N, CA, C and O atoms as CSV, one atom per row, in Angstrom:
chain,resi,resn,atom,element,x,y,z
A,1,MET,N,N,62.661,-29.293,-284.622
A,1,MET,CA,C,63.894,-29.966,-284.305
A,1,MET,C,C,63.596,-31.443,-284.040
A,1,MET,O,O,62.670,-31.768,-283.297
A,2,ARG,N,N,64.372,-32.324,-284.642
A,2,ARG,CA,C,64.208,-33.767,-284.436
A,2,ARG,C,C,65.225,-34.264,-283.428
A,2,ARG,O,O,66.405,-33.921,-283.486
A,3,PHE,N,N,64.751,-35.067,-282.518
A,3,PHE,CA,C,65.641,-35.634,-281.518
A,3,PHE,C,C,66.009,-37.049,-281.917
A,3,PHE,O,O,65.191,-37.790,-282.463
A,4,LYS,N,N,67.255,-37.413,-281.635
A,4,LYS,CA,C,67.693,-38.782,-281.877
A,4,LYS,C,C,67.258,-39.647,-280.699
A,4,LYS,O,O,67.235,-39.203,-279.551
A,5,ARG,N,N,66.926,-40.847,-281.005
A,5,ARG,CA,C,66.525,-41.794,-279.956
A,5,ARG,C,C,67.762,-42.186,-279.148
A,5,ARG,O,O,68.821,-42.476,-279.704
A,6,PHE,N,N,67.600,-42.187,-277.828
A,6,PHE,CA,C,68.693,-42.556,-276.924
A,6,PHE,C,C,68.890,-44.064,-276.948
A,6,PHE,O,O,67.933,-44.820,-276.782
A,7,LYS,N,N,70.127,-44.501,-277.155
A,7,LYS,CA,C,70.459,-45.920,-277.122
A,7,LYS,C,C,71.559,-46.115,-276.079
A,7,LYS,O,O,72.686,-45.661,-276.277
A,8,PRO,N,N,71.243,-46.780,-274.983
A,8,PRO,CA,C,72.271,-46.991,-273.957
A,8,PRO,C,C,73.362,-47.941,-274.445
A,8,PRO,O,O,73.102,-48.854,-275.229
A,9,ASN,N,N,74.561,-47.716,-273.978
A,9,ASN,CA,C,75.692,-48.574,-274.303
A,9,ASN,C,C,75.651,-49.766,-273.355
A,9,ASN,O,O,76.231,-49.727,-272.270
A,10,LYS,N,N,74.964,-50.819,-273.770
A,10,LYS,CA,C,74.737,-51.966,-272.889
A,10,LYS,C,C,76.036,-52.654,-272.482
A,10,LYS,O,O,76.172,-53.082,-271.335
A,11,ALA,N,N,76.980,-52.766,-273.393
A,11,ALA,CA,C,78.263,-53.396,-273.048
A,11,ALA,C,C,79.004,-52.554,-272.013
A,11,ALA,O,O,79.618,-53.098,-271.096
A,12,GLY,N,N,78.951,-51.245,-272.152
A,12,GLY,CA,C,79.596,-50.359,-271.187
A,12,GLY,C,C,78.939,-50.439,-269.822
A,12,GLY,O,O,79.625,-50.482,-268.801
A,13,ILE,N,N,77.624,-50.460,-269.800
A,13,ILE,CA,C,76.888,-50.568,-268.534
A,13,ILE,C,C,77.209,-51.900,-267.867
A,13,ILE,O,O,77.445,-51.943,-266.660
A,14,ARG,N,N,77.220,-52.989,-268.637
A,14,ARG,CA,C,77.531,-54.308,-268.094
A,14,ARG,C,C,78.933,-54.352,-267.509
A,14,ARG,O,O,79.154,-54.961,-266.462
A,15,SER,N,N,79.886,-53.703,-268.187
A,15,SER,CA,C,81.261,-53.724,-267.681
A,15,SER,C,C,81.361,-52.959,-266.362
A,15,SER,O,O,82.121,-53.355,-265.478
A,16,ILE,N,N,80.612,-51.879,-266.218
A,16,ILE,CA,C,80.609,-51.120,-264.967
A,16,ILE,C,C,79.957,-51.942,-263.850
A,16,ILE,O,O,80.443,-51.951,-262.719
A,17,MET,N,N,78.863,-52.627,-264.167
A,17,MET,CA,C,78.118,-53.381,-263.161
A,17,MET,C,C,78.893,-54.588,-262.630
A,17,MET,O,O,78.485,-55.184,-261.634
A,18,LYS,N,N,80.011,-54.962,-263.280
A,18,LYS,CA,C,80.802,-56.099,-262.830
A,18,LYS,C,C,82.105,-55.681,-262.152
A,18,LYS,O,O,82.907,-56.538,-261.782
A,19,LEU,N,N,82.328,-54.372,-261.982
A,19,LEU,CA,C,83.553,-53.908,-261.338
A,19,LEU,C,C,83.595,-54.330,-259.871
A,19,LEU,O,O,82.555,-54.369,-259.215
A,20,PRO,N,N,84.787,-54.647,-259.342
A,20,PRO,CA,C,84.899,-54.992,-257.920
A,20,PRO,C,C,84.421,-53.866,-257.004
A,20,PRO,O,O,83.875,-54.138,-255.935
A,21,THR,N,N,84.615,-52.620,-257.396
A,21,THR,CA,C,84.157,-51.499,-256.557
A,21,THR,C,C,82.641,-51.468,-256.464
A,21,THR,O,O,82.094,-51.089,-255.429
A,22,VAL,N,N,81.957,-51.859,-257.525
A,22,VAL,CA,C,80.495,-51.932,-257.494
A,22,VAL,C,C,80.070,-53.044,-256.535
A,22,VAL,O,O,79.124,-52.874,-255.766
A,23,GLY,N,N,80.767,-54.178,-256.578
A,23,GLY,CA,C,80.467,-55.269,-255.652
A,23,GLY,C,C,80.672,-54.858,-254.201
A,23,GLY,O,O,79.876,-55.221,-253.335
A,24,LYS,N,N,81.753,-54.089,-253.924
A,24,LYS,CA,C,81.984,-53.605,-252.561
A,24,LYS,C,C,80.872,-52.675,-252.115
A,24,LYS,O,O,80.427,-52.744,-250.969
A,25,GLU,N,N,80.419,-51.804,-253.008
A,25,GLU,CA,C,79.348,-50.859,-252.659
A,25,GLU,C,C,78.031,-51.598,-252.410
A,25,GLU,O,O,77.308,-51.273,-251.468
A,26,ILE,N,N,77.720,-52.571,-253.234
A,26,ILE,CA,C,76.500,-53.353,-253.022
A,26,ILE,C,C,76.591,-54.116,-251.704
A,26,ILE,O,O,75.598,-54.223,-250.984
A,27,GLY,N,N,77.769,-54.646,-251.381
A,27,GLY,CA,C,77.964,-55.322,-250.103
A,27,GLY,C,C,77.787,-54.368,-248.925
A,27,GLY,O,O,77.202,-54.742,-247.908
A,28,ARG,N,N,78.289,-53.141,-249.054
A,28,ARG,CA,C,78.142,-52.147,-247.992
A,28,ARG,C,C,76.671,-51.784,-247.782
A,28,ARG,O,O,76.202,-51.699,-246.647
A,29,ILE,N,N,75.957,-51.574,-248.872
A,29,ILE,CA,C,74.545,-51.190,-248.775
A,29,ILE,C,C,73.704,-52.325,-248.203
A,29,ILE,O,O,72.859,-52.087,-247.341
A,30,THR,N,N,73.921,-53.558,-248.669
A,30,THR,CA,C,73.135,-54.675,-248.130
A,30,THR,C,C,73.450,-54.893,-246.653
A,30,THR,O,O,72.570,-55.282,-245.886
A,31,GLY,N,N,74.699,-54.645,-246.246
A,31,GLY,CA,C,75.056,-54.757,-244.833
A,31,GLY,C,C,74.333,-53.729,-243.976
A,31,GLY,O,O,73.897,-54.036,-242.867
A,32,ARG,N,N,74.206,-52.500,-244.491
A,32,ARG,CA,C,73.477,-51.456,-243.755
A,32,ARG,C,C,71.998,-51.803,-243.636
A,32,ARG,O,O,71.394,-51.594,-242.584
A,33,ILE,N,N,71.412,-52.330,-244.703
A,33,ILE,CA,C,69.999,-52.713,-244.660
A,33,ILE,C,C,69.803,-53.846,-243.658
A,33,ILE,O,O,68.862,-53.818,-242.865
A,34,ARG,N,N,70.690,-54.848,-243.690
A,34,ARG,CA,C,70.604,-55.963,-242.737
A,34,ARG,C,C,70.717,-55.453,-241.305
A,34,ARG,O,O,69.957,-55.873,-240.432
A,35,GLY,N,N,71.665,-54.548,-241.064
A,35,GLY,CA,C,71.837,-54.002,-239.716
A,35,GLY,C,C,70.613,-53.248,-239.233
A,35,GLY,O,O,70.196,-53.398,-238.084
A,36,ALA,N,N,70.034,-52.431,-240.116
A,36,ALA,CA,C,68.841,-51.673,-239.730
A,36,ALA,C,C,67.642,-52.592,-239.527
A,36,ALA,O,O,66.832,-52.358,-238.630
A,37,ALA,N,N,67.519,-53.637,-240.347
A,37,ALA,CA,C,66.384,-54.563,-240.204
A,37,ALA,C,C,66.497,-55.383,-238.926
A,37,ALA,O,O,65.486,-55.673,-238.287
A,38,SER,N,N,67.718,-55.762,-238.547
A,38,SER,CA,C,67.878,-56.616,-237.369
A,38,SER,C,C,68.011,-55.819,-236.081
A,38,SER,O,O,68.157,-56.405,-235.008
A,39,ALA,N,N,67.962,-54.491,-236.165
A,39,ALA,CA,C,68.092,-53.651,-234.968
A,39,ALA,C,C,66.981,-53.934,-233.954
A,39,ALA,O,O,67.207,-53.822,-232.749
A,40,GLY,N,N,65.806,-54.293,-234.418
A,40,GLY,CA,C,64.693,-54.575,-233.513
A,40,GLY,C,C,64.619,-56.034,-233.110
A,40,GLY,O,O,63.608,-56.480,-232.567
A,41,GLY,N,N,65.681,-56.782,-233.370
A,41,GLY,CA,C,65.687,-58.217,-233.074
A,41,GLY,C,C,65.439,-58.998,-234.342
A,41,GLY,O,O,64.899,-58.475,-235.317
A,42,GLY,N,N,65.830,-60.225,-234.322
A,42,GLY,CA,C,65.657,-61.066,-235.501
A,42,GLY,C,C,66.994,-61.436,-236.089
A,42,GLY,O,O,68.026,-60.871,-235.725
A,43,ASP,N,N,66.972,-62.378,-236.989
A,43,ASP,CA,C,68.189,-62.924,-237.565
A,43,ASP,C,C,68.126,-62.777,-239.077
A,43,ASP,O,O,67.464,-63.564,-239.753
A,44,PHE,N,N,68.807,-61.782,-239.604
A,44,PHE,CA,C,68.876,-61.559,-241.035
A,44,PHE,C,C,70.288,-61.856,-241.511
A,44,PHE,O,O,71.232,-61.760,-240.727
A,45,ARG,N,N,70.451,-62.213,-242.773
A,45,ARG,CA,C,71.782,-62.390,-243.340
A,45,ARG,C,C,71.817,-61.804,-244.741
A,45,ARG,O,O,70.778,-61.580,-245.361
A,46,THR,N,N,73.030,-61.558,-245.233
A,46,THR,CA,C,73.180,-61.006,-246.572
A,46,THR,C,C,73.820,-62.040,-247.478
A,46,THR,O,O,74.508,-62.955,-247.025
A,47,ASP,N,N,73.582,-61.875,-248.746
A,47,ASP,CA,C,74.184,-62.720,-249.759
A,47,ASP,C,C,74.655,-61.803,-250.874
A,47,ASP,O,O,73.885,-60.972,-251.358
A,48,LEU,N,N,75.895,-61.940,-251.283
A,48,LEU,CA,C,76.477,-61.121,-252.344
A,48,LEU,C,C,77.103,-62.054,-253.364
A,48,LEU,O,O,77.882,-62.939,-253.009
A,49,GLU,N,N,76.764,-61.857,-254.628
A,49,GLU,CA,C,77.239,-62.765,-255.662
A,49,GLU,C,C,77.469,-61.995,-256.960
A,49,GLU,O,O,76.667,-61.144,-257.344
A,50,GLU,N,N,78.582,-62.312,-257.629
A,50,GLU,CA,C,78.825,-61.741,-258.949
A,50,GLU,C,C,78.214,-62.683,-259.973
A,50,GLU,O,O,78.654,-63.820,-260.143
A,51,GLY,N,N,77.200,-62.185,-260.643
A,51,GLY,CA,C,76.527,-62.985,-261.647
A,51,GLY,C,C,77.170,-62.827,-263.012
A,51,GLY,O,O,78.232,-62.217,-263.141
A,52,ARG,N,N,76.536,-63.366,-264.011
A,52,ARG,CA,C,77.059,-63.298,-265.376
A,52,ARG,C,C,77.073,-61.866,-265.899
A,52,ARG,O,O,77.986,-61.479,-266.629
A,53,LYS,N,N,76.059,-61.075,-265.527
A,53,LYS,CA,C,75.948,-59.717,-266.055
A,53,LYS,C,C,76.182,-58.624,-265.027
A,53,LYS,O,O,76.481,-57.491,-265.403
A,54,ARG,N,N,76.054,-58.935,-263.723
A,54,ARG,CA,C,76.150,-57.880,-262.711
A,54,ARG,C,C,76.308,-58.492,-261.330
A,54,ARG,O,O,76.155,-59.700,-261.146
A,55,TRP,N,N,76.620,-57.631,-260.357
A,55,TRP,CA,C,76.631,-58.034,-258.955
A,55,TRP,C,C,75.194,-58.093,-258.453
A,55,TRP,O,O,74.336,-57.330,-258.897
A,56,ARG,N,N,74.945,-59.009,-257.522
A,56,ARG,CA,C,73.617,-59.148,-256.938
A,56,ARG,C,C,73.763,-59.212,-255.425
A,56,ARG,O,O,74.568,-59.984,-254.904
A,57,GLY,N,N,72.997,-58.412,-254.734
A,57,GLY,CA,C,72.997,-58.422,-253.280
A,57,GLY,C,C,71.598,-58.702,-252.773
A,57,GLY,O,O,70.616,-58.214,-253.333
A,58,ALA,N,N,71.508,-59.489,-251.710
A,58,ALA,CA,C,70.194,-59.829,-251.148
A,58,ALA,C,C,70.275,-59.841,-249.623
A,58,ALA,O,O,71.314,-60.156,-249.043
A,59,ILE,N,N,69.172,-59.495,-248.996
A,59,ILE,CA,C,69.018,-59.631,-247.557
A,59,ILE,C,C,67.986,-60.726,-247.346
A,59,ILE,O,O,66.841,-60.610,-247.781
A,60,ILE,N,N,68.402,-61.774,-246.682
A,60,ILE,CA,C,67.512,-62.905,-246.456
A,60,ILE,C,C,66.958,-62.780,-245.049
A,60,ILE,O,O,67.701,-62.627,-244.080
A,61,GLY,N,N,65.635,-62.849,-244.958
A,61,GLY,CA,C,64.956,-62.386,-243.772
A,61,GLY,C,C,64.664,-63.383,-242.700
A,61,GLY,O,O,64.845,-64.594,-242.832
A,62,ASP,N,N,64.237,-62.844,-241.710
A,62,ASP,CA,C,64.174,-63.195,-240.313
A,62,ASP,C,C,64.038,-64.682,-240.034
A,62,ASP,O,O,62.987,-65.280,-240.263
A,63,TYR,N,N,65.121,-65.268,-239.534
A,63,TYR,CA,C,65.116,-66.683,-239.188
A,63,TYR,C,C,64.514,-66.938,-237.813
A,63,TYR,O,O,64.251,-68.084,-237.449
A,64,ASP,N,N,64.298,-65.874,-237.054
A,64,ASP,CA,C,63.639,-66.004,-235.757
A,64,ASP,C,C,62.139,-65.847,-236.009
A,64,ASP,O,O,61.467,-65.026,-235.384
A,65,PHE,N,N,61.641,-66.650,-236.932
A,65,PHE,CA,C,60.296,-66.464,-237.479
A,65,PHE,C,C,59.176,-66.471,-236.449
A,65,PHE,O,O,58.321,-65.589,-236.512
A,66,PRO,N,N,59.123,-67.407,-235.505
A,66,PRO,CA,C,58.003,-67.391,-234.547
A,66,PRO,C,C,57.954,-66.116,-233.710
A,66,PRO,O,O,56.872,-65.633,-233.379
A,67,LYS,N,N,59.122,-65.567,-233.366
A,67,LYS,CA,C,59.152,-64.367,-232.531
A,67,LYS,C,C,59.018,-63.083,-233.340
A,67,LYS,O,O,58.791,-62.015,-232.770
A,68,SER,N,N,59.154,-63.171,-234.654
A,68,SER,CA,C,59.153,-61.962,-235.484
A,68,SER,C,C,57.759,-61.474,-235.833
A,68,SER,O,O,57.610,-60.372,-236.362
A,69,GLY,N,N,56.757,-62.252,-235.555
A,69,GLY,CA,C,55.406,-61.880,-235.956
A,69,GLY,C,C,55.029,-62.521,-237.278
A,69,GLY,O,O,54.109,-62.064,-237.956
A,70,GLY,N,N,55.736,-63.573,-237.644
A,70,GLY,CA,C,55.430,-64.288,-238.875
A,70,GLY,C,C,55.888,-63.541,-240.107
A,70,GLY,O,O,56.799,-62.714,-240.057
A,71,ARG,N,N,55.247,-63.845,-241.200
A,71,ARG,CA,C,55.599,-63.243,-242.486
A,71,ARG,C,C,55.486,-61.726,-242.460
A,71,ARG,O,O,56.360,-61.029,-242.973
A,72,GLU,N,N,54.422,-61.216,-241.870
A,72,GLU,CA,C,54.207,-59.758,-241.813
A,72,GLU,C,C,55.252,-59.071,-240.949
A,72,GLU,O,O,55.714,-57.981,-241.288
A,73,GLY,N,N,55.627,-59.686,-239.852
A,73,GLY,CA,C,56.649,-59.112,-238.989
A,73,GLY,C,C,57.997,-59.038,-239.687
A,73,GLY,O,O,58.704,-58.036,-239.583
A,74,SER,N,N,58.349,-60.107,-240.400
A,74,SER,CA,C,59.604,-60.133,-241.156
A,74,SER,C,C,59.591,-59.075,-242.258
A,74,SER,O,O,60.588,-58.389,-242.482
A,75,ARG,N,N,58.470,-58.952,-242.933
A,75,ARG,CA,C,58.311,-57.936,-243.987
A,75,ARG,C,C,58.468,-56.538,-243.416
A,75,ARG,O,O,59.150,-55.701,-244.007
A,76,ARG,N,N,57.839,-56.274,-242.265
A,76,ARG,CA,C,57.943,-54.962,-241.620
A,76,ARG,C,C,59.388,-54.618,-241.287
A,76,ARG,O,O,59.832,-53.491,-241.509
A,77,LYS,N,N,60.124,-55.600,-240.750
A,77,LYS,CA,C,61.518,-55.362,-240.383
A,77,LYS,C,C,62.380,-55.087,-241.613
A,77,LYS,O,O,63.250,-54.216,-241.573
A,78,LEU,N,N,62.150,-55.814,-242.696
A,78,LEU,CA,C,62.912,-55.559,-243.924
A,78,LEU,C,C,62.604,-54.176,-244.481
A,78,LEU,O,O,63.515,-53.473,-244.920
A,79,LEU,N,N,61.340,-53.775,-244.472
A,79,LEU,CA,C,60.978,-52.442,-244.941
A,79,LEU,C,C,61.585,-51.368,-244.044
A,79,LEU,O,O,62.043,-50.338,-244.540
A,80,ARG,N,N,61.597,-51.590,-242.745
A,80,ARG,CA,C,62.233,-50.653,-241.828
A,80,ARG,C,C,63.730,-50.578,-242.118
A,80,ARG,O,O,64.332,-49.508,-242.022
A,81,GLY,N,N,64.330,-51.715,-242.471
A,81,GLY,CA,C,65.737,-51.744,-242.835
A,81,GLY,C,C,66.019,-50.922,-244.078
A,81,GLY,O,O,67.027,-50.220,-244.149
A,82,LEU,N,N,65.131,-51.009,-245.057
A,82,LEU,CA,C,65.298,-50.192,-246.271
A,82,LEU,C,C,65.177,-48.713,-245.943
A,82,LEU,O,O,65.938,-47.895,-246.460
A,83,ASP,N,N,64.225,-48.367,-245.086
A,83,ASP,CA,C,64.056,-46.956,-244.684
A,83,ASP,C,C,65.265,-46.447,-243.906
A,83,ASP,O,O,65.703,-45.314,-244.105
A,84,GLY,N,N,65.804,-47.285,-243.019
A,84,GLY,CA,C,66.889,-46.849,-242.159
A,84,GLY,C,C,68.258,-46.894,-242.793
A,84,GLY,O,O,69.199,-46.316,-242.248
A,85,ALA,N,N,68.406,-47.560,-243.926
A,85,ALA,CA,C,69.730,-47.762,-244.521
A,85,ALA,C,C,70.200,-46.588,-245.366
A,85,ALA,O,O,71.380,-46.533,-245.709
A,86,HIS,N,N,69.351,-45.671,-245.707
A,86,HIS,CA,C,69.774,-44.584,-246.600
A,86,HIS,C,C,70.114,-43.301,-245.856
A,86,HIS,O,O,70.175,-42.232,-246.464
A,87,GLY,N,N,70.332,-43.391,-244.567
A,87,GLY,CA,C,70.609,-42.208,-243.755
A,87,GLY,C,C,71.983,-41.598,-243.950
A,87,GLY,O,O,72.140,-40.393,-243.747
A,88,GLU,N,N,72.993,-42.381,-244.336
A,88,GLU,CA,C,74.354,-41.842,-244.449
A,88,GLU,C,C,74.691,-41.441,-245.842
A,88,GLU,O,O,75.800,-40.970,-246.097
């Protein structure tokens, strides 16, 4: 039996990735990650932007840098935020 090669519908995927509901979901998820990362102290913020092809969400890390333990401390808090954000 021969299988056909899978070809994703790129235009369809792109149209889904630009829906307002997708942007709301990305905003909700980045907010949960920010909340979990800042639970131990620190100043994190989120950024949500609709790009040319898709929505983009980012968590920008710890502005309380001297108290956070430097780069490693900020990294630890962001990783903890990723771990803690998928609970619901």
